[in-house]
C-alpha positions as CSV (number, residue, x, y, z in Angstrom):
1,M,88.8,97.2,87.6
2,K,91.4,97.9,84.6
3,A,95.2,97.0,84.2
4,I,97.8,97.4,82.1
5,I,100.8,94.6,81.2
6,V,104.3,95.9,81.0
7,E,106.0,93.3,79.5
8,D,108.9,93.0,76.5
9,E,109.1,89.0,76.3
10,I,105.4,88.2,74.0
11,P,105.3,84.6,75.5
12,A,105.1,85.6,79.3
13,R,102.7,88.9,78.4
14,E,100.6,86.1,76.7
15,E,101.0,84.1,79.2
16,L,100.4,86.5,82.1
17,A,96.9,88.0,80.0
18,Y,95.8,84.3,79.6
19,L,95.8,83.8,83.1
20,I,94.3,87.4,84.5
21,E,92.0,86.9,82.0
22,T,90.6,83.4,83.1
23,Y,91.1,84.1,87.0
24,S,89.7,87.2,87.9
25,E,87.2,90.1,85.9
26,I,90.3,92.4,85.7
27,E,90.4,94.1,81.9
28,I,93.7,94.1,80.5
29,T,93.1,97.6,78.5
30,D,96.9,98.4,77.1
31,C,100.5,96.4,77.0
32,F,104.0,97.8,77.3
33,E,107.3,96.7,76.3
34,D,109.3,100.0,77.2
35,G,109.2,101.9,80.3
36,L,109.1,105.8,78.7
37,D,105.8,104.7,76.6
38,V,104.2,103.7,80.2
39,L,105.4,107.2,81.8
40,K,103.6,109.2,79.0
41,F,100.6,106.9,79.3
42,L,99.8,107.5,82.6
43,Q,100.4,111.3,82.3
44,E,97.2,111.2,80.4
45,H,95.4,108.4,81.6
46,E,94.7,106.5,84.7
47,T,94.3,102.1,85.7
48,D,94.2,100.4,88.4
49,A,96.8,98.0,88.3
50,I,100.3,97.8,86.7
51,F,101.6,93.9,86.4
52,L,105.4,95.5,86.0
53,D,108.0,93.3,84.7
54,I,111.9,94.7,86.0
55,N,114.1,94.1,83.1
56,I,112.1,96.2,80.2
57,P,113.7,99.0,77.4
58,S,114.8,102.5,78.6
59,L,113.1,103.1,81.8
60,D,113.4,99.2,84.0
61,G,110.4,98.5,86.2
62,M,112.0,100.2,89.5
63,L,112.9,103.6,88.5
64,L,109.4,103.1,86.5
65,A,107.6,102.3,89.9
66,G,109.7,105.1,92.0
67,S,108.2,107.5,89.5
68,I,104.7,106.4,89.8
69,S,105.1,106.5,93.3
70,K,104.9,110.1,93.4
71,F,101.5,110.4,91.2
72,A,98.5,111.7,93.0
73,H,96.7,108.7,91.9
74,K,99.0,105.6,92.4
75,P,98.1,102.0,91.0
76,Y,98.3,98.8,92.2
77,I,101.9,97.3,91.4
78,I,102.7,94.0,91.4
79,F,106.0,92.8,89.8
80,T,106.6,90.1,87.5
81,T,110.1,89.2,87.1
82,A,113.1,86.6,87.1
83,Y,114.7,88.0,89.9
84,K,115.0,87.6,93.0
85,E,117.5,90.1,94.1
86,H,115.1,93.5,93.5
87,A,111.9,91.9,96.4
88,V,113.0,94.0,99.4
89,Q,113.3,97.0,96.8
90,A,109.7,96.4,95.1
91,F,108.5,96.5,99.1
92,E,109.7,99.4,100.0
93,L,107.8,100.8,97.3
94,E,104.9,99.5,98.3
95,A,104.4,97.1,95.4
96,F,101.3,95.2,95.8
97,D,102.9,91.9,95.1
98,Y,106.1,90.0,93.7
99,I,105.4,87.3,91.6
100,L,108.3,85.1,90.6
101,K,108.8,83.7,87.1
102,P,108.3,81.3,85.4
103,Y,104.3,81.6,86.4
104,E,103.3,79.5,88.9
105,E,99.1,79.5,88.0
106,K,97.7,78.7,91.4
107,R,99.8,81.8,93.0
108,I,98.8,84.1,90.2
109,A,95.3,82.6,91.2
110,A,95.5,84.0,94.8
111,M,97.0,86.9,93.7
112,L,94.4,88.1,91.5
113,K,91.6,86.7,94.2
114,R,93.1,89.6,97.1
115,L,94.0,92.4,94.3
116,E,90.1,92.2,93.8
117,A,89.4,92.2,97.2
118,A,91.6,94.9,97.9
119,Y,90.6,96.8,95.1
120,K,86.7,95.9,96.3
121,R,87.3,96.9,99.7
122,E,88.8,100.0,98.9
123,H,85.9,101.2,96.8
124,S,83.8,100.2,99.4
125,L,85.5,102.6,101.8
126,L,85.2,105.6,99.4
127,G,81.7,105.5,97.9
128,E,81.4,106.9,94.9
129,E,84.6,106.2,92.8
130,G,86.4,109.4,93.5
131,A,84.8,110.8,96.0
132,V,88.0,111.0,98.1
133,P,91.6,111.5,96.4
134,R,93.9,108.3,96.1
135,N,96.8,110.2,97.9
136,G,98.6,107.4,98.8
137,G,95.3,105.4,98.2
138,L,93.1,103.6,101.0
139,H,94.5,100.2,99.7
140,R,98.5,101.3,100.5
141,K,97.4,101.5,104.5
142,E,95.6,98.3,104.7
143,R,98.8,96.6,104.1
144,V,102.2,97.4,105.6
145,N,105.7,95.7,105.3
146,L,107.3,94.3,108.0
147,R,110.5,93.6,108.3
148,K,111.6,90.0,109.8
149,G,115.6,89.6,109.6
150,E,116.2,90.2,105.8
151,K,112.3,88.5,104.5
152,I,110.0,91.1,104.2
153,I,106.7,90.6,105.9
154,V,103.5,91.9,104.0
155,A,101.4,91.9,106.6
156,D,97.4,93.1,106.9
157,A,97.6,96.6,108.9
158,N,94.5,95.4,111.3
159,D,96.6,92.1,112.6
160,I,99.3,94.5,114.5
161,F,97.9,94.6,117.8
162,Y,100.6,97.2,119.2
163,C,104.4,99.2,118.7
164,A,106.4,100.8,121.4
165,A,109.4,103.0,120.5
166,Q,112.6,102.0,121.1
167,E,115.8,104.0,121.1
168,K,115.9,104.3,117.4
169,I,113.6,101.4,115.8
170,T,110.1,100.3,116.8
171,L,108.8,97.0,117.8
172,V,105.7,95.9,116.0
173,Y,103.5,93.0,117.9
174,T,100.9,91.2,116.1
175,Q,99.8,88.3,117.9
176,Q,102.5,85.6,117.2
177,E,104.9,87.7,116.4
178,T,107.3,90.7,116.7
179,F,108.9,92.6,114.5
180,E,111.6,95.4,114.6
181,M,111.0,98.3,112.3
182,P,114.1,100.4,111.6
183,M,112.4,103.5,111.7
184,A,110.9,106.3,114.3
185,I,107.6,105.3,115.7
186,S,105.8,108.5,114.7
187,E,107.2,107.6,110.6
188,F,105.6,103.8,111.2
189,Q,103.0,105.6,112.3
190,S,102.5,107.4,108.7
191,L,102.0,103.9,106.9
192,L,99.1,102.8,109.4
193,P,95.0,103.4,109.0
194,E,94.6,106.7,110.6
195,D,91.3,105.4,111.5
196,L,92.8,102.0,113.8
197,F,95.6,103.5,115.5
198,F,96.4,105.9,118.1
199,R,99.1,107.1,119.8
200,C,98.1,107.0,123.1
201,H,101.5,107.6,124.7
202,R,105.0,109.0,123.2
203,S,106.6,105.6,123.0
204,Y,102.8,103.3,122.5
205,L,101.1,103.0,119.1
206,V,97.3,100.9,119.7
207,N,95.2,99.3,117.3
208,L,91.8,100.7,119.2
209,T,89.8,97.2,117.8
210,K,92.2,95.1,119.7
211,I,91.6,96.9,123.2
212,R,89.9,94.4,125.3
213,E,89.6,96.5,129.0
214,I,90.4,99.5,129.7
215,V,91.6,100.2,133.4
216,P,92.1,103.1,135.7
217,W,95.3,104.1,136.5
218,F,97.0,106.7,138.1
219,N,96.9,110.6,138.0
220,Q,93.5,109.9,136.1
221,T,95.2,107.7,133.2
222,Y,94.5,104.5,132.0
223,L,96.0,101.3,131.1
224,L,94.8,99.2,127.8
225,R,94.6,95.4,127.8
226,L,94.1,93.4,124.6
227,N,92.5,90.8,123.4
228,G,94.7,87.6,123.7
229,M,97.7,89.4,124.5
230,D,99.1,90.0,128.4
231,A,100.5,93.2,127.6
232,E,99.5,96.6,129.2
233,I,99.6,100.0,127.1
234,P,99.7,103.4,129.0
235,V,97.8,106.4,128.1
236,S,99.1,109.7,128.7
237,R,97.6,112.2,130.7
238,R,97.8,114.3,127.7
239,N,96.0,112.2,125.5
240,V,93.3,110.4,127.9
241,K,90.6,113.3,126.7
242,Q,91.3,112.5,123.1
243,F,91.5,108.6,123.8
244,K,88.1,109.2,125.9
245,A,86.5,110.9,122.7
246,L,87.2,108.2,120.6
247,M,86.3,105.7,122.6
248,H,82.7,107.4,123.8
249,F,83.2,107.5,127.4
């Protein structure tokens, strides 16, 4: 796995490089101080991850991340900054993590472990590297940002059991919590892995791996009961055929 560091303060850059070398097998191929230099580099080269400071010359880290989000090949972005106030915007850009300075060694080590695991998981799904284009990247859909008040919780998509449309918001249910996402259920569905989630009803989206029982209901439709939950999720008549094909019955 290859990465670059974008940091204009030499001590911070050297410390981060040391921690990455100590706690991971990630190869740091280049270091940059200027956002425009990074943009030029990425137009000709690919990298797997970017450790990105926000307060950098020419093009700040947020603007740079916004530009990178439009690339066909989207590296993991790990923001490294002294500023807490950009966290919400960072996760809206689907950052892998947001690390505050001064660095905490345990925090960095844990993040690097997750990063390498995500990279390996993605490439085990892709088979040979490059076999499937990273147009958004599988890793982007393995993790999803969920809102809890003013906080953003970065969750594993597979922790979501089901979603329900409620007027202009989408209620997202994990086994422990409920989150309110300010978007239509179709928009939220686009953020999730297509092979895990099925739109079983115009108002419901279900994680196929969480289904415990498929119960016959009226008009040849079904109710779905999920592992460890009391909820019953309807399968609408128009979606029955596709659902039965997905579940092989």
